[in-house]
N, C-alpha and C positions, 0 to 999 in steps of 0.2 A: 775177357772183358765184355764181349758181346752178350754172354749169358748174364753177366752182372747187370748190364743195361736193361736186359729183358726183365730181370727180377725187380730192379728198382722201379721201372716204369709200371709194372703190374701192381706193385705195392702202393705207389702213389695214386694210381688210377682207382684202385679199390678203396683207398682211404677217402678220396674225393667222392666216390660213388656212394659212400655211406651217408654223406651229408647232402646229396643232390637227389632230385626226383629221378625215377628210372628212365624217363624220356630223355632227360639231359645226358645221362650216362650213355644211353644208346646213340645219341647224336654224336657225342665225343668218339665213341667206338667206330661209328660209320666214317667220320672224317679221318680218323687215324688209319682205318683200313684202306680208304681210298688213296691216301698219301703213301702208304706202304706198297700198295699195288703199283702205283706210278713209279715209285722209286725202284722197285724190283725190276720192272720192265726196262727202266733206264740203265740200271747196272748190268742187265743181261744184254744190252745193246739193241733192244727192240725199238727204242725211241731215240736212236742216235748213238753215236759212239761216246761212251762215258769218258770223262777226263781222268787221266791217270792219278791226279792228286785227290780226286774224289773217291776212287774205288776203295782205298784202305779203310775209310771211315763210313762209306755208304752202307755196308752191311750192318755195322753197329747201329746206325740210325734206323735201319729197317727193323732190327731186333727191338729197339726201344719202342717203335710204333706198334709192333706186334704185341709187346707187353701192355701198352695202353689198350689195345683192342681186347685182349684177354681179360685184363683186370676190370675194365669198365663194363664189358658185356656180362661177365659172370656176376658182378655185383648188382647190375641192373636186374638180372633175373631173380636174385635173392631179395632185393628191395621190393620187387613186384609182389612176391609172396608175403613179405612183411606187411605191405600196405593193402592187402586184399580187402575188398569192400565189405564183406560180411563181418569180419573181425573188427575192422575199423569202425563200423557203425555201432557195434556193441561197446567199444571203448569210448566213443564220443558220447554215448548215452549213459556211461558209467553204470552199466547194467550189472545186476547180480546174476551170476552164472554158476553152473556146475561144469567143471572142465576135466576131461580125461587127459592125464599128463604122464610123461615119462621123465624121471629125474635125470639130469645131465651131469650134476656135480654134487659133492657133499654139501649139506646145509651149512651155512656160515652164520655164526652168532653175531648179530649187530649190537654194538655197545649201546646200552640204554642207561637211564638214571637208575640208581639203586632203589629197589622196592617196586619198580615198574616191571610188568611182564617182559620176559626176554623175547626178542624178536629174531626170527631166523630168515635169512635170505637164501632162496633155493632157485637155482637155474633149472628150468624144465623146458620140455617141448610138448606142445599140445597135439592131440590127435583128433579130439572132437570137443566142441563147446555147446552146451545146452543153455540157451538164453531164456528170457521171460516168455511165459506161455508155452514152454516145452519145445521151442524152435531149436532144432539141432543144426549146427554148422560143422561140416567136416573141414578142419583147418589144421594143417601141419605147420605151426609157427612157434617161434621161441617165445616163452612167457616167463617172466620173473615173478616169483611168489614171495610176498612179505607176509609171514605167518607168526602168530603168537602162541599157538598151542604147542606144549612141549613134545608132543608126538612127532613133530616134524624133525626133531633133532636126530632121530635114529634112522632116517631114510638113507638109502645107498643109491649110487648111480645105477641106472638101468631099471630101477623099480617103477612099476606102473601103479597108478592111483587115480582117485577122483577127489577133487577139492572144490569146495564152495567158497565163494567170496565175491567181492565187488571189483570190477575192472577199472583201471586207470591208465592214462596215457604214459608211455615210457619217456625217458629223457631225450631220446634220439641219438644219432651218431653210431648206432650199432644195429643188429638185426633183431632186437627184441620188439615183438609186435604189441605186447600189452604187459601191464603190471597187475597182478592179482593180489588184493588185500584179503587175507583170510584169517578168521579168528577161530575156526573150527579145526578139529583133527582131520587129517586126511584118511581116506578109505583105501587101503592097499588092495591091489588085485594080484595076489600071489607074492612069493618071495622074490628078492632081487636075483640077478644072475649069479651062478655059483662062484665064478671067479671074483666078482665084486664082493660077495659075502666073505670069501677068503681074505681078500685085501682089507676089508673092514675089520675082520678079526685080528689081522696082523697089526693094523694101526692102533686098535684098542689095546692089544698086548704090549705094544711099545709104550703107550701112555701109562699102563699099569706098572711096567718095569721102571719107569721114570718117577713114579709117585713118591718113593722114599727120598729122592734127591732134593737138594735145596731148590727153591723156586726158580732161581736164575738159570741154573744148569738144567733142571728138570723141565723147564719150559722151553729152553732153547734147543735141546737135543731133538725132540720130535720135529721142530721147525727145520733143523738142518737136514734131517733124514727124509721126512715125508711132507714137509711144508705145513705141518699142523702147529700153529702158534697160539692156540686157544688158551694155554696156560702161561704164556710168556708175560712177565711183568711189564707194565708200561715204561718203567725206567730203562729196562734193557732195550726195549723197542726204540725208544727215543735216542739212546746212546748209539745204537747201530745206525740210525738214520743220520745222526750228526757226523759220524765218521765215514760215511759212504760204504758201510758194510751191510746194509739192509738186504742186499742181494743174497747173502748167505742164508737168510731166513726163508727164502723162496727157492724151492728145488729148481735147479737150472742145469745148464750144460756141464758145469764142473762136476755135479753129482753123477750125471750120466757117464762122463769120461772116467770118473773114479771107479764106478761099478764095472763098466766094460773093460777098463784097463786091468782091474783085478782078475777078471775072468780070463782075459788073454794071457796074463802072466801065469796063471795056473795051467792054462792049456799048453803054453810053451814049456813049462816045467814038466808036464806029462808027455811031451814030445808029440802033441796032436798036430795033424796036418792042417793046411789052410782052410779046407772045407769044414772040418770038424770044429776048429777053433771059431770060425765065423758062425757056425750053427749054434754052438754053445753061447756065444755072445748075443746072438739074436734072441734066444730064449731068455737069457738074463735081462736083456734090454726090454723085451715085452713085459716080463714080470715086474720089472722095476717101474715101468710107466703105469701099469695097472695099480701098483701099490701106492705110488705118490699122486696119482690122478694126472690126466693129460693136460697140465697147464700149458700156456703158450710157449714158455721157454723150454719146458721139457719136450714138447712135441717138436719144436725146432731142433733141439739137440738130438732127439731120437731119430728124426728123419736124416739128419746129417750122418749120424752113426750108422744107420742102415745103409746109406750110400757107400760109406767107407768100408763097411763089412762086406758088401757086395764086391767092391774092388779088391778087397783082400782075398775073397774066395776065388775070383777068377785070375788072381795073380798079377793084377795091374796096379801100378803105384797110384795112390790116392792124391787127387788134386783138390786141395781144401777149398779154394775160392770157388771153383765150379760147383763143388758139393754144397757150399753155403748158398750160392745163387739158385741152384736147382731146388734146394729145400725151401727157400723163401717163396719161389714161384709156385711150387706144388701146394704149399700150405695156404698161401693167400688165395689161390684159385679154388681150393677145396673148402676153405672157410674164410670168406672176405672180412669177417668181423675181426680177425687177427690183425688186419692192417691198422686198426685203431687201438690196439692193446699196448699199454706201456711196457708190460713185461716182455712181450714179443720184441718190441723195438729195442729195449735194453739188451736182450739176449743177442739179437742180430748184430747190433753195433759193437758190443763187447767182442763177439767172435770176429767180426771184421777187423777190429783194432788189433786183435791177436795175430790175425793172418797177414795184414798189410804193414803194420807198424812195428810190432814186437821183433820180428826177425831182423829188420834193418837196424833198429836201435841196439839190439843185442850184438850184432856184428860190429857196429860202430864202437861200442864199449870194449869189445874184445880187441879191436885194432888199437885201442888206447891202453892195452895191457891190463884190462880188468879181468879177473878170473872168470872162467866160463860160467860157473854156477852163480856167481854174484851178478854177472851181466844178465843172465836169464831171469834171475829173481827181481832185478830192477826193471827190466824192460817189460815183462808181462803185466804186472799191475798198472804200470804207468800207461801203457798202450790201451788197456781196457778202460781205465778211468778217463783218459782223454777222449776216447770215442763216445763214452756214455755221458760225459759232462754236460753237453747241451740239453739233453733230455732231463737229467737230474736237476739242472739249474732251472729249467722251465717249470718243473713240478714243485720244487722246494723253495725257490727264490734265493738260494745260496750257492756259493762255490766253495767246496771243502778243500782246505789246504793240507789236511791230515789224512785224506782218503788213501793216497798212495802208500805212505809209511804204515798206516793201520792195516791195509790189506796185505802188505808185505809181511808184517808180523803175524798175520792170521794164517798165512799159507800153510805152515807146518802142521797146524791143528785140524785143518778141514778134512783131509783124507782119513786119518785114524778115527775121528768122530763119526764120519759118514759110514765107513765100513763096519765099525763096531755097532753102530746103531742099526744098520740093516740086518746084521747077523742076529742082534738081540730081538728085532721084530720077527724074523723068521723062526727063531727058537722059542718065542713066547708061548705058542699053543702047546708045545711038547714039553718044555722044561722051564717053567716060570722062574725058578730060582736061578738057573743059569742065565736066563735073559736079564734078570735083575743084576747079576754080577757084571755082565758085559755092559749094561747101561751105566753101572758105577765106574767101570773103566773109561767109558766114553765121556763121562762127566768131567774128567780131568782136562782133555783138550777143549771141551765146551767152557770150562772155567777160564782157560786162557783166552778164548775169544771174548768172553764177557769182560775180562780184565782189560784187554786191549781197547774194546769199545768204551769202557767206563773212563779210562784215563785219556783216551784220544778225544772224547767229547768235552773234556775239561781243559784242553790246551787253550791258552789265551789266543784270541784271533785265529782260531782254527777254522772258522767258516766266515767267509766274507759275503755281505749282502749282494744280491744280483736281481735284476728285473725278472719277474716270473712270467709264466704264460708263454704263448707262442713267440711273442716279440723277444723275450729274454733268451729263449732257446735259439732263435735265428741269429740274434746278435752274437752269442757265444760261438755258434757254428761258423759264422763269417770270420770272427777273429781267429778261431782255431785253424781254419783253412788258410787264412792269410799267413799265419805264423808258420804253418807247415811248409807252405810254398817258399816263403822268404827264408826259412832256415836252411834251405839247400845251398845258400851262399855263405861262405865262411865269414865274411865281414858281418853279415846280419846275425849269424849265430853268436859271434863274439859280442856284438852290440847287445843282443838280447840277454846273454849271460851276464855281462857287466851291469846292465840295467836291473836285472833280477836280483843280483847280489847286493847292489847298492840299495835297492828298495827294501830288501830284507834287513840289511845291516842298519839302514837309516830309520825305517819305520817301525820294525818290530820292537826294538828296545823302547821306543816312545810309547807304543801300545802297552807294553808290559809295565813300564815305570809310571806313566801318566796316561792311562787309557781314556780319561775323560768321563768315565762312568764306573761307579757312582761318583758324583762330585764330592769334594772334601767337605765335611760338616753337613751332609745332607740331613734333612729333617723328615720329609715324607716322600714316599714314592707311590705313584698310582701305576700298577702293573697293567700292561696292555693285554688283557685276557679276552678281548672280543666282547660278545654279549655277556655282561655280568660285571662284577666288581672284585677287586683285590687291592687293598690299600695297606701299605707298610709304614709303620711309625718307628723311627729310630729310638732305641732304648739303650744305646751304648755300642761299643765295638762288638760286632758279631751277634747282637741281640736286637730284637724288634718285636713290637706288637703288630699282629696281622689282623686286618678286618676283612672278612670274607675271603673266598679262595677261587672265585671264578668257576667256569664250567669244566675245565680239564686239568688233571693233576700235573701234566708235563709243563704247561705254560707257566703256572705259578711257581713251580719248582725251579724253572730256569730263571725266572725273575729274582727269586730269593737267592739263588746261587750267584747271580751276577753282582748283587749288592752285598754279598758276603754274609748273609744271615745264617748262623749256625744254631741259634737257640731262640725259641719263641715262648716267652713266659706266659703270654696270654694270646689265644686265638679267639676272636670275636666273630660270631655269626649273626648277621643282622636279621635274616629270615631264611627259611629252609627251601627256597626255590633252587632248582638245579644250577642256574647260572651264578649262584652265590656259594653253593656248597659242593658242586660236582668235583671240584679240584682239591677237596680237603685232604685227600691222601698225599698230594704233592707238598703240602705244608709239613707233613710228618716225615717226608722222605729224607732220611739222613739227618734229621734234626730232633732235638729234644723239645717237646711241647708240654708245658706244665699244666695249663688250665685252659678249658674251652668255655667261653661265656656264650650261652645259647639264649634265644628269645623265649618269652613265656608262651607265645602262640605255637602250638605243636604241629602245625600243618605247613606244607604237605608231609605226609607220613614217610614217604620214601626218602626225602631229604633229612628228616629228623633221624631216621634209622641209620642212614649213611654216616652222619656225624657221630652218633653214639658208638657204632661198630668201629669206626676208625679211631676214635678216642680211646676206646677200650683196648684196641690192639696196640696203641702207642702209650698205654699206661698214663693217660691224661684224665684229670677230673673234669666232669661236665657240670657246670653250675648255671643257675638262673638268678638274676638280680633285679630288684625293683627299682623304680625311679628314685634317685638320690644316692644310689650305691656308688662309692668311689674306689679308685684303684690308682696305685702309684708304683712305677718301676723305672729305674734309670731317670731319663729326662722326660718320661711320659706320665701325664696325669689325666685320668679319665673320670668322668662323672656321667652316669646314666640319667638322662633327662626325659626319657619316654620309652614306651607309651605309658601314660598315667593310668589309663583304663583300656580294656579290650574292646575293640570295635567288631561288631558282627553284622553280617548281611551286606557288606560293601561289595564293590565290584571285585576287589582282591583283598580278602582279609589278611593273608600272609604279608603282603606289601604294607598294608595300612597299620599292621601291628608290629612293624620292624622296630628293632632296637635303635634308639637315637642317642648318641653320646656326644658330650662336649670333650674334646681332646686338646690338651695343651702339651706341645712338644718343644722342649728347649725354649720355653717362653712364648711360643707362637700358638694361638688358639684358633680352633675351627670346629665345625660340626661334622660328624661322621654318622651315617653316610650323607650324601648331598641332600640337604633339606633347607627350607628357609632358615636363615641364620639369625639366632637371637641377637638383640641389639648390643648386648654387652660382650660379644665375642668379636675378635678381630682376626681375619684370615691373614696368613703370611703373604707379604707382597712379593717375595722372591721364592723360588723353588728350593733354594738351599742357602746356607749361611757359610761363607768362607771362614776358615779357621782364623780366630783372632778378631773377627769383626763384631760390631755391635749387633744385638738381636733386633731385627726389623719386623714389626708387625703392623 
């Protein structure tokens, strides 16, 4: 526990140091060092005889203070490099520079509106920056590149290059010294390192092997194996997030455990000794880390694995908690930026839950005559989910009630999909057909994972709202700790169990039978899509006319799903700005869309092309209508009342040439989108009309 205190203190001190000036971190380190020195002298008896009651906890306090010293001082040194005066002066001047860079990670595609140039986010480290007037600054600092030229896509980690662009200030909270906006192609200086080129070839081979598979399985399998989710459909991504399974799409400790476990199993089958088995496992571990790239969770798991393999080689039993604490301490001191990484936090918390909670819960279940396999299967996902819940709640603003059963159902499919995918990647350069066959085999467990996430995301009341941000995370942490402490008493456990069962039996049927949303006899719904519009007009049971789609497919899809819309006879696009058409694919997701009514003004082109491509893929007709055009379906009557003529040269021609419609839904009339209302129209005075009541307008 002393080592655990050291790790936690170093982690928190480094996290605070990322947001503080270097001088403040050094002051904290100096104060902690002084207190640690005085405490050590006292415990050694040099400042008086220490109390017997203090001695057992005194060295733990000293370890915590030393953790603060290490974390704060190391982070201060790195922040000093980040805030070096020459680079900061160029950033504040937003200078155009030429930077000599070393790529640190694979370029990531940043989602942009259809028709706009793709943008790539590349983590690099600068070696030299040439500013205006040819002034050269030798600076070894982290730099984030935002680039639009397609040549950035094919860079590999370790590759050296020169890039030109304009500097901007970073967001803060990490070790990034500057952001470089570049619209030009990079100038490479030689090929990437050989092992990185080999890893890139294997990753590309796995993608090619998955190309013939359906989009869901073909996009998920590279994410499971190497963390590449570039082909993953948005619908699958959102289902995994809703069910607490998103950790499967980021390579983590479970993948490392599966690969090392498979190698150790083969070594045992071949009667290899401890040293040979550990050596083979280290080789496999290093190769796997290079293949999947050293993300924070992978680095944490690999460090723990290396410590465990060293213990195996020397014949000493592995102590998991000290290994975790040592891994956290070493990694945070090596790279303080990991202290603020969400993936690193989730990985450490999940592992801590498995080490501290899962064994006790498993043994408690076995004492109650639960079979060993069932007890293990229940305790492991429950412990990991409970440990990670505060961070997940702070990020997403929800607490998932289906995460534990969904992850429990997913467990049998993870190992076969991972092993088959890794073998397919390794085989792809030598035998592409064999790699394709293995990828096809791996697609079946991937299909099971997609099905679990799909059905879990549609469970009524499967996710409860929760305050997001730091306040929400701390609130759930406090409640979790209080519950864990109080649950040690039998009376409290029984009280919590009875309360939970009563809440489920009392509240869940009410949510299922009368959830309150959508209200009975609803007329119109304005979906909360953020910046943009998406309005739904009821055209009968399961049918609706949709006006605009908001900026994101997932948001409008969830809104339509919640109100039970399965068919859209008419999708209306007011104009082609991204905040009105970016989510158009979400309207088509799992629904039949018959016709798309588009505005006569064809700009912006990227929005127009997005609507046309999506409509063509969904077999929907795209039409344009003049003023006076009418439409009727179910209880919806529409009349186009504008624009009568096209306006040119205004501040925003697309906005000022938007479609304006008069809509009457179940006898209630209003203008869509929101515009000055004609005098002969009457907006509904209520959001919905209860069944059997008179129409009120």
